[in-house]
N, C-alpha and C positions, 0 to 999 in steps of 0.2 A: 424560456429556458426550462428544461426538465429537471426534476429533482434527481439527486444522486440515487443510485440503486445499490442496495445491500444484497449481495449474493449469499453471505453466510456469517454467522458469528460462531466461532468454535473455541472450545476450551481443550488445552492439552491433557488435562485430568478432569474428569466430571465428578469425582467424589474426593473430598478433602477432609482431613482431620483438623480440628482447631489449631491455628497457628501455621498451617501449611499454605502454600501459594500454588498458583497455576498460571500459565500463560494464556490469555484469551485474545484471538485475533478476529478483527472485523475485516472482511473482504468486501469492498465496495468499489464502484466506479462511476464516473461522470458520463452519462449517455450523450451529452453534448460534445464530447471530445472528438477530435478528428486526427487523423494521422497525416504527417507530411514526410515524403521520402526526399532525402538529399543524396546527390550523386557527386562524386569527385573523380578526377582523372589526373594522371601524371604521365608525362611523355618524356622519355630519355632522348639523348642526342641521336640515337639510331632510328627514332620514330616509333619505338615500341611503346604502346599505351597500356597502362594498368589503371583499372577502375574499381571503385568500391562505393557502396551506398549504405545508408543507415536510415532508420525510421524514427521520427520524433512524434510524441503524442502532445497535442495541444488542447488543453481542457481547463475548465475552472478548477481552481484548488478546492479540495474538499477537506473539511475537518472532521475529526473522529471524537466521539464521546461515548463513555461507558459509565453507567451509574448503577447504584444498588439501593434498594429501599431499606436494606439491613444496615444500621449505623455502625455495626461491628465489622463490616467489610471494608477493606482498604483497597483502593484502585490506583495504580500508578501508571500513567502513560509512558511509553518508551519514546524519549525525544528523538531518537535516531530512526525509528520506524513507525510512521503514522498508521494507526490502526491496530497497534499491538499494546496490550496492557498486561501488567502483573497484578493479579487479584489475590489478596490474602484474607483468609477467614479467621 
């Protein structure tokens, strides 16, 4: 299994004053993931067919971590959005 790949780590604001916060986003992916296409069809009484498809990604779950060597920095992970953190200085 290949290691996850980090494409980028970006901060919404790169310069902060004491007490300010910024949003930091880690963009990463699992290179072992694969896609699966699902197709569905519905036929009415007259024989008219309607089709639709969707794509699923199947991959290992990855977890995100952001740390700082500065003990005055607070980092809070967004529980709704993996890879997104609020960083307060």
